[in-house]
C-alpha positions as CSV (number, residue, x, y, z in Angstrom):
1,M,44.3,-51.4,1.6
2,E,40.6,-52.1,1.7
3,W,38.3,-49.2,0.4
4,Y,36.4,-49.2,3.8
5,W,39.6,-48.6,5.6
6,A,40.8,-46.2,3.2
7,L,37.4,-44.2,3.4
8,L,37.5,-44.7,7.3
9,L,41.2,-43.5,7.4
10,M,40.2,-40.1,5.3
11,L,36.7,-39.4,7.0
12,G,37.8,-40.1,10.6
13,L,40.8,-37.6,9.9
14,M,39.0,-35.2,8.5
15,F,35.9,-35.1,11.4
16,G,38.8,-35.5,14.3
17,L,40.2,-32.6,13.1
18,M,37.4,-30.4,12.4
19,A,36.4,-31.5,16.2
20,I,39.3,-30.0,17.9
21,G,38.6,-26.7,15.7
22,V,41.0,-26.8,13.0
23,P,39.5,-24.2,10.3
24,V,38.0,-26.6,7.2
25,A,40.7,-25.4,4.4
26,F,43.5,-26.7,7.1
27,T,41.6,-29.6,7.5
28,F,41.2,-30.9,4.2
29,L,44.7,-29.6,3.5
30,G,46.1,-32.1,6.5
31,V,43.8,-34.8,5.3
32,N,45.2,-34.5,1.7
33,L,48.8,-34.6,2.9
34,V,48.0,-38.1,4.5
35,G,46.2,-39.5,2.1
36,A,48.7,-38.4,-0.6
37,W,51.6,-39.9,1.4
38,V,49.6,-43.2,2.0
39,F,47.8,-43.8,-1.4
40,L,50.0,-41.8,-4.1
41,G,53.4,-43.3,-2.8
42,G,55.2,-41.5,0.0
43,E,57.4,-38.4,-1.3
44,A,56.3,-38.7,-5.2
45,G,52.7,-38.7,-3.9
46,L,53.0,-35.3,-2.3
47,G,54.7,-34.1,-5.7
48,Q,51.4,-35.2,-7.1
49,L,49.4,-33.5,-4.5
50,V,50.9,-30.4,-5.9
51,R,50.6,-31.0,-9.3
52,N,47.1,-31.9,-8.9
53,S,46.4,-29.1,-6.7
54,V,47.9,-26.4,-9.4
55,G,45.5,-27.8,-12.0
56,S,42.4,-27.5,-10.1
57,I,42.4,-23.8,-10.0
58,T,43.6,-23.4,-13.6
59,S,40.3,-24.2,-14.9
60,F,38.8,-21.1,-16.8
61,S,35.6,-22.0,-15.4
62,L,36.4,-20.5,-11.8
63,T,36.9,-17.1,-13.4
64,P,33.3,-15.6,-12.8
65,I,34.0,-16.3,-9.0
66,P,36.0,-12.9,-8.2
67,L,34.0,-11.3,-10.9
68,F,30.6,-12.0,-9.4
69,V,32.2,-11.3,-5.8
70,L,33.4,-7.9,-7.2
71,M,29.6,-7.2,-8.7
72,G,28.3,-7.1,-4.7
73,E,31.3,-5.7,-3.2
74,V,31.3,-2.4,-5.5
75,L,27.5,-1.9,-5.2
76,F,27.9,-2.2,-1.5
77,H,30.7,0.0,-0.7
78,T,29.7,3.0,-2.9
79,G,26.2,2.6,-1.0
80,L,23.9,2.2,-4.4
81,A,22.5,-0.8,-2.6
82,F,21.5,1.1,0.4
83,R,19.8,3.7,-1.8
84,A,17.7,1.2,-3.5
85,I,16.4,-0.4,-0.4
86,E,15.4,3.2,0.5
87,A,13.9,4.1,-2.9
88,I,11.6,0.6,-2.6
89,E,10.8,1.5,1.1
90,R,9.2,4.7,-0.2
91,L,7.3,3.0,-2.8
92,I,5.5,0.8,-0.5
93,A,2.5,1.7,1.6
94,R,-0.7,0.5,3.2
95,L,0.7,-2.9,3.6
96,P,0.4,-5.1,6.9
97,G,4.1,-5.5,8.1
98,R,5.2,-3.0,5.6
99,L,9.1,-2.9,6.8
100,S,9.3,-6.7,6.8
101,V,7.8,-6.6,3.1
102,V,10.5,-3.7,2.3
103,S,13.2,-6.5,3.9
104,V,12.0,-9.2,1.9
105,L,11.8,-7.2,-1.5
106,G,15.1,-5.0,-1.0
107,G,16.8,-8.3,0.3
108,T,15.7,-10.2,-3.0
109,T,17.0,-7.0,-4.8
110,F,20.5,-7.0,-3.4
111,A,20.9,-10.8,-3.8
112,A,20.1,-10.4,-7.5
113,L,23.1,-7.9,-7.6
114,S,25.5,-9.4,-5.3
115,G,25.4,-13.0,-4.6
116,S,26.7,-12.8,-1.1
117,T,24.2,-14.6,1.6
118,I,26.5,-13.1,4.5
119,A,26.5,-9.2,3.3
120,N,22.8,-9.6,2.4
121,T,22.1,-10.4,5.9
122,A,24.5,-7.9,7.4
123,M,23.5,-5.0,5.6
124,M,19.9,-5.7,5.5
125,G,20.1,-6.4,9.6
126,G,22.2,-3.1,9.8
127,V,19.4,-0.7,7.8
128,M,16.2,-2.6,8.5
129,L,16.2,-4.0,12.0
130,P,16.8,-1.1,14.2
131,E,14.0,0.8,12.7
132,M,11.9,-2.1,13.0
133,L,12.1,-2.3,16.5
134,K,12.2,1.4,17.0
135,R,8.7,1.0,15.2
136,G,7.5,-1.5,17.9
137,Y,7.8,-4.4,15.4
138,H,7.7,-8.0,17.2
139,P,11.4,-9.3,17.1
140,T,10.2,-12.3,15.2
141,L,8.7,-10.4,12.4
142,A,11.7,-7.9,12.4
143,M,14.7,-10.7,12.2
144,G,12.8,-13.4,10.2
145,P,12.3,-11.9,7.0
146,I,15.8,-10.4,6.9
147,M,17.7,-13.9,7.5
148,A,15.6,-15.7,5.3
149,V,16.0,-13.4,1.9
150,G,19.7,-13.6,2.9
151,G,19.9,-17.0,1.6
152,I,18.3,-16.3,-1.6
153,A,21.5,-14.7,-2.8
154,M,22.8,-18.4,-2.6
155,L,20.3,-19.3,-5.6
156,I,19.8,-16.2,-7.8
157,P,22.5,-15.2,-10.0
158,P,25.2,-14.2,-9.4
159,S,26.0,-16.5,-7.2
160,A,29.8,-17.4,-6.4
161,L,28.9,-20.6,-4.4
162,A,26.6,-22.1,-7.6
163,V,29.6,-21.5,-9.6
164,M,31.8,-23.4,-7.1
165,L,29.2,-26.3,-7.1
166,G,29.1,-26.5,-10.7
167,S,32.9,-26.5,-11.2
168,L,33.2,-29.2,-8.2
169,A,30.2,-31.2,-9.4
170,G,30.9,-31.2,-13.2
171,I,27.5,-29.6,-13.6
172,S,27.0,-26.6,-16.2
173,I,27.7,-23.8,-14.5
174,A,25.2,-21.7,-16.8
175,Q,22.4,-23.9,-16.3
176,L,22.8,-24.2,-12.9
177,L,22.8,-20.2,-12.4
178,I,19.7,-20.0,-14.6
179,G,18.3,-23.1,-12.9
180,G,18.3,-21.1,-9.3
181,I,16.1,-18.2,-10.8
182,L,12.5,-19.7,-10.6
183,P,13.1,-21.4,-7.1
184,G,14.6,-18.0,-5.6
185,L,11.9,-15.5,-7.0
186,L,9.2,-18.4,-5.8
187,M,11.1,-18.6,-2.2
188,A,10.7,-14.8,-2.0
189,A,7.2,-14.8,-3.1
190,C,6.5,-17.4,-0.2
191,F,8.2,-15.3,2.6
192,L,6.2,-11.6,1.0
193,L,3.0,-13.7,1.4
194,Y,3.8,-15.0,5.0
195,V,4.8,-11.7,6.4
196,I,1.5,-10.4,5.0
197,I,-1.0,-13.0,6.2
198,R,0.8,-13.2,9.7
199,C,0.3,-9.3,10.0
200,R,-3.3,-9.7,9.2
201,L,-4.0,-12.4,11.4
202,D,-2.1,-10.6,14.4
203,P,-2.0,-6.9,13.9
204,Q,-0.1,-6.6,16.7
205,L,3.2,-8.1,15.2
206,A,3.7,-4.8,13.4
207,P,2.4,-1.5,14.4
208,I,-1.2,-0.3,12.6
209,D,-0.1,3.0,11.6
210,D,3.1,1.6,9.7
211,A,2.3,3.4,6.4
212,A,4.2,5.5,3.9
213,P,3.4,9.0,3.7
214,V,0.7,9.5,1.0
215,A,2.2,11.6,-1.6
216,G,2.0,12.4,-5.5
217,A,2.9,9.3,-7.5
218,W,5.7,10.6,-9.4
219,A,7.4,11.5,-5.8
220,R,6.8,8.0,-4.8
221,W,8.1,6.5,-8.1
222,K,11.1,8.9,-8.6
223,P,13.4,7.2,-6.4
224,F,12.6,3.5,-7.6
225,V,13.1,4.7,-11.3
226,R,16.0,6.6,-10.3
227,D,17.9,4.0,-8.2
228,V,16.3,0.6,-8.5
229,L,15.5,-0.1,-12.3
230,P,19.2,1.0,-13.8
231,L,20.3,-1.5,-11.2
232,F,18.0,-4.2,-12.2
233,S,19.4,-3.7,-15.9
234,I,22.8,-5.6,-14.7
235,F,20.9,-8.2,-13.5
236,A,19.2,-8.5,-16.8
237,A,22.7,-8.1,-18.6
238,V,24.2,-11.0,-16.6
239,V,21.5,-13.3,-16.8
240,G,19.8,-12.6,-20.6
241,S,23.2,-13.0,-21.9
242,M,23.5,-16.4,-20.4
243,L,20.0,-17.4,-21.2
244,A,20.3,-16.4,-24.8
245,G,23.5,-18.2,-25.3
246,W,25.2,-15.1,-26.3
247,A,27.7,-15.1,-23.5
248,S,29.4,-17.8,-21.4
249,P,29.3,-17.4,-17.2
250,T,32.5,-16.2,-17.5
251,E,31.9,-13.5,-19.9
252,S,28.2,-12.7,-18.3
253,A,30.2,-12.0,-15.0
254,A,32.3,-9.7,-16.7
255,I,29.7,-7.7,-18.3
256,G,28.3,-8.1,-14.5
257,A,31.1,-6.3,-13.2
258,V,31.9,-3.6,-15.9
259,A,28.1,-2.6,-15.4
260,S,28.3,-2.2,-11.8
261,V,31.7,-0.2,-11.7
262,T,30.0,1.9,-14.5
263,A,26.7,2.3,-12.5
264,T,28.9,3.6,-9.9
265,V,30.4,5.8,-12.1
266,C,27.0,7.3,-13.7
267,Y,25.8,7.9,-9.9
268,R,28.8,9.8,-9.1
269,A,29.4,6.9,-5.9
270,L,32.4,5.5,-6.9
271,T,35.5,7.1,-4.9
272,L,39.3,5.9,-4.7
273,R,38.4,4.3,-1.2
274,A,35.6,2.6,-2.2
275,L,37.5,1.1,-5.2
276,H,40.1,-0.2,-3.0
277,K,37.9,-1.3,-0.4
278,S,36.0,-3.3,-3.0
279,L,39.1,-4.7,-4.6
280,V,40.7,-5.7,-1.3
281,E,37.4,-7.7,-0.2
282,T,37.0,-9.4,-3.4
283,A,40.6,-10.5,-3.5
284,R,40.3,-11.9,0.2
285,V,37.1,-13.6,-0.5
286,S,38.2,-15.1,-3.7
287,V,41.4,-16.4,-2.1
288,V,39.4,-18.3,0.4
289,I,37.0,-19.9,-2.3
290,L,40.2,-21.0,-4.2
291,F,41.9,-22.4,-1.5
292,V,38.8,-24.6,-0.3
293,L,38.4,-25.4,-4.1
294,V,42.0,-26.8,-4.1
295,A,42.0,-28.6,-1.1
296,S,38.2,-30.0,-2.1
297,T,39.3,-31.3,-5.5
298,T,42.4,-32.9,-4.2
299,F,40.1,-34.8,-1.3
300,A,37.5,-36.4,-4.0
301,Q,40.5,-37.3,-6.2
302,L,42.5,-39.2,-3.5
303,L,38.9,-40.7,-2.6
304,S,38.5,-42.0,-6.0
305,F,42.3,-43.2,-5.9
306,S,42.1,-45.2,-2.9
307,G,39.1,-46.9,-4.2
308,A,36.8,-45.5,-1.5
309,T,34.4,-43.8,-4.2
310,S,33.8,-46.8,-6.1
311,G,33.8,-49.3,-3.2
312,L,30.8,-46.9,-1.5
313,L,28.9,-46.8,-5.1
314,G,29.0,-50.7,-5.3
315,V,27.5,-50.7,-2.1
316,V,24.8,-48.3,-2.6
317,S,24.2,-50.1,-6.1
318,E,23.3,-53.3,-4.3
319,L,20.6,-51.8,-2.3
320,Q,18.8,-51.2,-5.7
321,L,17.4,-47.5,-4.5
322,S,14.9,-45.6,-6.9
323,P,16.4,-42.4,-8.1
324,L,13.8,-40.6,-6.2
325,M,14.9,-42.6,-3.0
326,L,18.6,-41.9,-3.8
327,V,17.7,-38.2,-4.4
328,L,15.9,-38.0,-0.6
329,G,18.5,-39.6,1.0
330,M,21.2,-37.2,-0.2
331,L,18.8,-34.3,0.8
332,L,18.4,-35.8,4.3
333,I,22.3,-36.0,4.7
334,L,22.5,-32.2,3.5
335,L,20.1,-31.2,5.7
336,V,21.6,-32.8,8.7
337,L,25.2,-31.7,7.8
338,G,23.9,-28.1,7.5
339,C,22.9,-28.3,11.2
340,V,26.4,-28.5,12.2
341,I,29.0,-27.7,9.3
342,D,29.3,-24.6,7.0
343,Q,27.9,-24.9,3.0
344,I,31.5,-25.0,1.4
345,S,32.4,-28.1,3.8
346,M,28.9,-29.7,3.1
347,M,29.8,-29.5,-0.5
348,M,33.5,-30.9,0.0
349,I,32.5,-33.7,1.9
350,T,29.5,-34.7,-0.2
351,L,30.1,-34.3,-3.6
352,P,32.8,-36.7,-4.1
353,F,29.9,-39.5,-3.2
354,F,26.9,-37.9,-4.5
355,M,27.9,-37.0,-8.0
356,P,29.5,-40.5,-9.2
357,L,25.9,-42.1,-7.4
358,A,23.8,-39.3,-9.8
359,N,25.4,-40.0,-12.5
360,A,25.0,-43.8,-12.3
361,A,21.4,-43.1,-11.3
362,G,20.6,-41.2,-14.3
363,I,19.6,-38.2,-12.2
364,D,19.3,-35.1,-13.8
365,P,22.4,-32.8,-12.6
366,V,20.9,-29.5,-12.9
367,W,17.8,-30.6,-10.9
368,L,20.0,-32.0,-8.1
369,G,22.4,-29.1,-7.9
370,V,19.2,-27.0,-7.7
371,M,18.2,-29.1,-4.9
372,M,21.4,-29.1,-3.4
373,L,21.7,-25.1,-3.4
374,V,18.0,-25.2,-1.6
375,S,19.5,-27.6,0.9
376,M,22.7,-25.9,1.8
377,E,20.3,-22.5,2.1
378,L,18.5,-24.4,4.9
379,G,21.6,-24.9,6.5
380,L,22.3,-21.2,6.9
381,L,19.1,-21.1,9.1
382,T,19.2,-24.2,10.9
383,P,20.6,-24.1,14.4
384,P,22.6,-24.9,16.4
385,F,25.5,-23.5,13.9
386,G,23.4,-21.6,11.1
387,L,25.4,-18.8,9.6
388,L,22.9,-16.1,9.0
389,L,21.8,-16.6,12.5
390,M,25.2,-16.1,13.9
391,V,25.3,-13.2,11.4
392,M,21.9,-11.6,12.7
393,Q,23.0,-12.1,16.3
394,S,26.1,-10.1,15.4
395,V,24.1,-7.3,14.4
396,A,21.0,-7.5,16.7
397,P,21.0,-4.9,19.8
398,P,21.7,-6.6,23.2
399,P,18.1,-7.2,24.4
400,I,17.8,-9.8,21.8
401,Q,18.7,-13.5,22.9
402,L,19.7,-16.1,20.8
403,R,16.6,-18.4,21.4
404,Q,14.2,-15.3,19.7
405,I,16.6,-15.2,16.6
406,Y,16.0,-19.0,16.5
407,A,12.3,-18.7,17.0
408,A,11.9,-15.8,13.9
409,A,14.0,-18.4,11.4
410,A,11.7,-21.3,12.2
411,P,8.6,-20.4,10.0
412,F,11.1,-19.5,7.6
413,V,12.6,-22.9,7.5
414,L,9.3,-24.2,7.2
415,I,8.7,-22.5,4.1
416,E,12.0,-23.2,2.6
417,I,11.4,-27.1,3.4
418,A,8.0,-27.0,1.6
419,V,9.6,-25.0,-1.6
420,L,12.3,-27.9,-1.9
421,G,9.6,-30.5,-1.5
422,L,7.8,-28.7,-4.9
423,I,11.1,-29.0,-6.5
424,V,11.6,-32.5,-5.9
425,A,7.7,-33.1,-7.0
426,L,7.9,-30.6,-10.0
427,P,11.6,-30.6,-11.6
428,W,10.8,-28.2,-14.4
429,L,11.1,-25.5,-11.3
430,A,14.6,-26.5,-11.4
431,V,15.2,-27.4,-15.0
432,G,12.4,-25.4,-16.9
433,L,14.6,-22.0,-17.6
434,P,18.1,-24.0,-18.4
435,R,16.1,-26.1,-21.1
436,L,15.3,-22.6,-22.8
437,M,18.9,-21.6,-23.1
438,H,20.2,-21.8,-26.7
C-alpha cells in the first residue's frame, strides 16, 4: 500500500470515529486495531500491538505524572489552596480591579502547586466569581482572568501535560518543565497589567470602593507568611532540584508529593477522607493519561511502519521550507486544531508528524515543545470547544450566557498569542533557563 493511502486510511478512520462522538482514547484504540491488522500482518499484528502497548507505559519517565497530580489533589482537597488565595486577597489593597488581580495571583500560585488547568479554573471560578459578581464587577472582567490564568498550569511545573508531551515527543522532560517557567510568569504579568490598565481606563468595570480594609502591616502580611510562603517552598523544591541537577523529574515529583502531604500534616488539614479522595482522583486521572499514552504511542508506531510518516516527511522536505516557516506552520495547525479538539488529541494527532520534521530541520526540541504547550493552552480558551470555556460555563451563575464567556476570554487569547509571538522571536524565553541546568 502506498504511504498516502495508509495515511488516508488512518486519519480518515480517526476523524470519522471522532465525528460520530466516540471518545478520543477509544477512537485511537479502534484505529490502532485496524492499523495493526492491515500493516503488521493480521493476527500476528494484533499480538505485536499488545507488546508495543505494554512497552509504551513501562517507561520510568512517566512516573512524575501521578506524583504531580497527587500534589495538586492533596492541596485542593485539604483546603490549603483556598487558604492561600484568601491570604493573597488580604494582602492586596488599593489596586484597580483588586479581586481580578487576586484571581490572577491566586491562580498562578495554585498553578505552581497543582499543574491542573481544569482544577485551577474550577476552584478559582467557584471561590472568586460569585464574590466578584456580587460586588458589581463586570462579568467580562470577573470571568476572563480566571479562565486565562487556569491555562498557566499547563506551562509552570508541576505540569502533567508537559511530562506527557516530553515523553511522547522524546524531549527532555526536565528541560521542558523548566522551559515553561518564564513564558508562564510572563503571561501572568501581562494578564495583571491588562486588568489594571482596563480598570484605570474604565472604572465602571470594577467597583470604585473595592479595597481591602486598612489594617496593621503584620495583620495583612501574617496570613501570607503563614499560608503562602510555606507552600511556595514546595514549588522551589521541585523546580530547584531539577534546575540544579540534583534530581531527575521523577525524583523532583516525589519530593513535591512528599512535601505536599507533609505540609497538610503540619497545617493539621489532612484527614482520612481528604487523603482517600486525593488518592482516588490521582488514580483516576493517571489511568486516563496512561491509557491515552498507550493509544498515542502505538498510533505513531503504526504511522511510521506503514511509511506514512516518512512519505509525508519527504513531501515537506521537497518544499524546502525554512525552519521558521516550518515552526509557524506547525503552530498554525495547532491553533486551528485547538478550536475543535482537546489538548491530548492535538498531541496524539500532530506529534508523529511534527517531531520527525523538526528533527530533520534542526529545530530546538525544547523551544518547539514550549511553543506547543502555549499553543495548546490557547486551545483551552478558543471557541467553540475550549475546555476552560466549558468549565466556566459549569461554574458561572445562570444569568451568564455563553457569548459573555467568549467575550471575557477574547482579550486574554490575544495576550497569549502575543506571548507566543515573543517566544518565536526570542527563543531564549523558552530555552534560557533549561540551558542553565547542570
